[in-house]
N, C-alpha and C positions, 0 to 999 in steps of 0.2 A: 771374068764373068761380067757381062754388060748389064746395066741397070734395066729393070723391068717395072712395069706399072700395071695396076688393075684397079677398077672401081666397082664397089659392090652394087647390087641391084636394090638392096634395102639399106637404108642409112640410119645411123644413130645420130641424133641431133643434140647439140649443146643446149643449155637452158635458154639461150637467146635465139634458138631456131636454126643455127648454122650446122651444116654437116661436119662431124668430127672426123679428123684424118689421122691415120697412123702410118708412119714410115717404118718399114721392116728392112733392116740391113743385115744380111747374112750371106756368106759365100757358099753355104751348103744348100743346094736347091731343094732337097727333100724336106729338110727342117723348115726352110722358108715357106715352101708351098703349103705345108701342113698348118703353120701358124697363120698364114694369110687366109686360108680357108676358114679357120676358126674365127678370126677377126671379122671376116665378111659375114659369117653367121650371126655374130654379135651386132651387126649393123653399121660397121664403120667403113668409111672410104679408106682404101688401102693403097699405098704406093710401095713398090719394092725396089731394092738396090742390091747388087751382088757383091759389092765390096765397100770398104770404108770411104774411099775417094769418091765413088759414085754416090754413096749415101750422103756425104757432105754437100755435094752439088745439089742433090734432090732436096735436102733440108733447106738450103739457101733459096732454092727456086719455089718450093711448095709451102714452106713454113707450116709443117704439120703440127697438130696438137700434141702428139706423142711420138717419140722415136724409140723403137725396140731394136737393140743393137747387140750383135754378137761380139764376144771378147776377141776371139782369134780370127783374124781376117787378113788377106793380102792387101798390099798398097797402104792401108791405114788400119791399125787394130783399134778395138773399142776404146781403151783408155786414151790413146792418142787422139781419137775422134772427139772424145769428151773435152780434152784439154783445148783443142782448137775452137770448139764452140764457146767455151767459157772465156776465151780471150777475145771473142768477137762481140762487140757491144750489141749488134743487131740480133745475134743468136743467143745471147747470154741467158735468157729466161727459158730456153727450150727445155722441155721435160724429156729425160732420157732414162729408159729402162734397160739395164744391161743384162744380157743372157750369158750364162756360162755353164759348162758341164762340171766345173769344179767350184763348189761353194764353200771353200775353206775360209775361215774368218779373216785371215791375213789378205786373201785375194779380194774379199768383199771390202775390206778397209782400204786397200789400194784403189779399187775402182771408185769408191765414194770420194776419196781424197783427190782423185784426178778429174772428178766432175760428174759422175753418174748420180742420179737421184734415187734409184732403187735397183734391186736385183731380181732376176727371174731365172730359176734353174731350168735347164733344157728338159729335165725330167719332171717338171711341175705338172700337176693335174690340171684338167680343164677348169676346175673350180678356182684354183690358185691363179691361173692365167687370167681368168675373167676378173677376179677380185683385184689383182695388181694393175691390170689395164684400166679398170674403172677408177681405182684410186689415183692413178697417174692423170687420167682425164679430169678428175675433180680438181686436182692441183693446177693443171693447165688452164682450166676454166677460171679459177680464182685469180691466177696470175694475169690472164688476159683482161679480166675485169679490172684488176688493179691498174694495169697499164692504161686501160681506157680512161679510168678515173683520173689517173696521173696526168694524162694528156689533156683531159678536160680542165683540170686545175691549172695546168701550165697555160692553156689558152686564156682562161679567165684572169690569170695573173698578168699576162701580157696586156689584156684590156685594161685592168686596174692600173698597171704601171703607166700606160699611155694617158689614162685619165688623171693620175697624180701629176705627171709631167705637164699636162695641159693646165691643170689647176695651178701648179707652181709658176708656170709662165704667166698666167693671168694675174696671180698675186704680185709677181715682180713688176708687171706692167703698171700696177697702181702705185709703186714706190716713187718718191720724188727724185728729180734729177739733181745730182750733187753739184755744188758750185756756190756762187754768190746768190743768196736769197734776196738780199737788198744790198746796196753798196757797202754797208758796214757790218754785214753778217754773212759768214760762209758756212756751208754745211757739207759734211762727208758722212757716208754711211756704208755699212756692210750688212749683207743679209745672207745667211747660210741655212736654208731649209733642211730639216732632218729628213730621213727616209720616209717617215710617217706623214709628213706635211702637216704642220700645225696651223695655229690661227694667229701668229704674230704679224702685226702690220703697223707701219708707221708712216707719217706723212706731215706735210706742211700746209697750213691754211694762211695764205697771204692776204690779210685784211687791207693793208695799205703799205706804203713804202717804209713806214716807221713802226708797223704793228704786225706781228707774226704769231700765228697759232702753231703749236708743235705737239704732236701726240704719238704715243705708242700704246697699242691695245693688244690684248691677247684673249682669244676665245678659248675656253676650256676644251680639253680633248684634242684629238688629232684627226687628220684625214681631210677629205674634200669638204665634208660638212662644216668643219671648224673654219677652214679657209674661206668658204663662201659666206659664212656668218660674219666673219671679220670684214669681208668685202662689202657686205650689205651695210654694216655699221659705218664703214668709211664713207658711204654715200650720205648717211645722215650728217657726217662731220664736214661736208663740203660747205664752203662759205655761204652760198645762197640758202642752203637748207638751215644752217644755224641762224641766219638772220630771220628766216620764216618761223622756225619752231622755238627759238630761244630769244631772239631779239637783243642779244647781248654777246660781247666777246669775253665775258667773265668766265673763267674756267669752272668755277664751282657751279654757276648757273647752267653751264653746258652739261656737266655730268649729272646734275639733278634732273634735268629734262631727259637725258639719255637713260637714266635709271627707270623712268616711267615708260619710255618708248621700247625698252628691251628687257622685259621681265625674264625670269628663268624659263627655259624651255621645258617641255613635258619630260625630257630626259635629264633635267637638272643641269643643263649647260648654262654658262654665264660668261660675262666679260670682266676682265680687269683692265685698268687704263690709267695713264697719267696724261693730263692735258695741261700744257703750259702756254702762257702768253708772254711774248717778249716785246716790250715797249722800248724801242731803240732810242727814241727821243728822250724819254724820261729815265732811261737806264734802269728799268725795273723789270723783274721777272715775277710773274704771277703764276700760280699753279694750283691744281687740285688733283687728288688721286682717289682711286676707287679700287682698293685691294691690290695695288701695284707698288712694288718696292724698287723698281729698276730705274732710278734716275739720280744723278748727283751733279753738283756744281763744283768744278775744279777752278779755284781762284788763281789769278796770275801769281799770287803770293805763294801758291803751293797748297793752300788749305783745301780740303775736300769736305763738302757738306752733302749728305744724302737727303733726298727730298721725300723720304718714306714717312707715311702717316698711318696709324692704325685705323682702318675703317673697312666697311663691307665692300665686296665687289658689286658691280651693277646687277640689278634684278632681284636681289634678295628681299628687299623691303621698299615698296613704291613710295613710302613716306619719307625715306632717308633724304636729308639735305646735305650736300657736299660743299664744304667751305673752301674759300680761296685764301691762299697765303701768299705773301709777297717777300721778295728778297731784292736787294740792290744788285745790279750786274753792270760791269764796265768793260772797257777795252782790255783784251787779253784773257778775260774769263771764258771758260768753256763749259757748256752744258752737254751732258751725255744722257741720252735716253736708251735704255737697253732692256732686253728680255732676260728673264731669270735663267733661260737656257744657257746664257753665257757663263755665269758664275756657279751654276749648279752642275758642272760637268765633273764626273768622278775620275780618279786615276785608277790604276790597275788594282788597287786595294780597296776601292770604293770610297776613298776620302774625296770630298768635294773641294773644288778650287776655292770657292768662297769669295765674299765681297772684300775681305782684307787683302787677299792676293791680287784681286782685280785692282784695288786701289794702288798697291805697290807697283803693278805693271804700268799703270797710267803715269805714276810719279817717276818711274824709271826712265820714261821717254822725255820727261821734263818739258822743255819748250820746243820740242821738235814739231814740224808741221802737223796739222790736224790729221791729214790722211795717213801719215806714218804712225800716229798713235792708234788710230782705229784699226788699221791693218795689223800693227804690231801686237795690240791687245788680243785680237782674234788668234794670232799665231801663238801667243803665250798660252791661251786656253787649249789650243790644239796640242802644244807640247806637254801640257799637264796630263791630258787624257791619253796621249800616246798614239792618236790616229786622227784622221781628217774628218770623219763622219760624226757629227754631234748627235746625241740621243734625242735632243729637242731642238726646235727652231732657235736660231741665234740671230738676233737683230741688235745692231749698235748704230746709233745716230749721234754724231758729234756736231755741235753748233758752237761757233766761236764769234765773239764780238771783236771787230777789228777797228783799229784807229782810223779815223777818217783820213783819206788820202793815201793809205798804205796800198801796196800792190801785192798780187799773188806771187 
């Protein structure tokens, strides 16, 4: 039997105004014609096919809202028809109403197991036919709406991912270039943004050949907004802006002024930061912190001193004064500025890597080159959590004082 098609003169529309279509697949002309006539009277657009193979072709071509399918047919029977569409990703959501003259429970169970959505007895009354067809159409409409919403979400997700990637590239463009900052100081860094894109940012302020500013800041929260707030703050921390707004290279004075310039946002967002000043000539490290605990000095002797101080992040109290502390620093000493995302990574049981394990990782590398220590420490954190993607941004900047006249 060859496929046939017919379109009603009156149409039943879906809630969005589109004509709803029914595909009738039955190799018995009399039964098919009677059902088609009833569906037309109900106002549907109707397509006919005389066997399973032709019906499957019509389903792929026309994508009807509902397919009414006979069980017993040549070429391809109803259950096999259902199995084929459930294996096809493009047809998977099709609604199928199976017709049978035998409505035994075991037959119904088989049909449902092989992919039918509902059953209709060939002896069903016109009221049952109407009710089951309308129920199938309601389900088809909901599925199509869900598919439309899913597609819209997918497109918006693609746009968001492009924006995040663009923001990440912008943030990375602000990072310093590794290498010799001045003849006696070298710097190496690693930056691993999380999927959510956070607000970690670090950089170098070269005041003179013997005087360097170093900072690592973190905007609370994640996403493009946090990253752009950090980028805005980094503009304030440029050399010329600091001279204009602060008039000093003193880290405490810089954070005290920044505290006034960057109050809490309406959403309660804020910054944490460590700002350090390295005086190469005087062999002195000065620093101030605002709610940031991620910095330590690794002496050539092997001793590690964390530069953490208990104080408020920026923006909580405009009257807060941040104080500068000083430490001696000499050739072979290494300063590390890092985000808390490095040591607050959990393993599979939820246990954090922690600062103690971070210390041991750095000490394990001993006096190896600075770039090996930075990359090796990141690798140890990855090994602890068991995968490459960090839950938060990870930033690590290592700065080493070098003997005058030494070579890379």
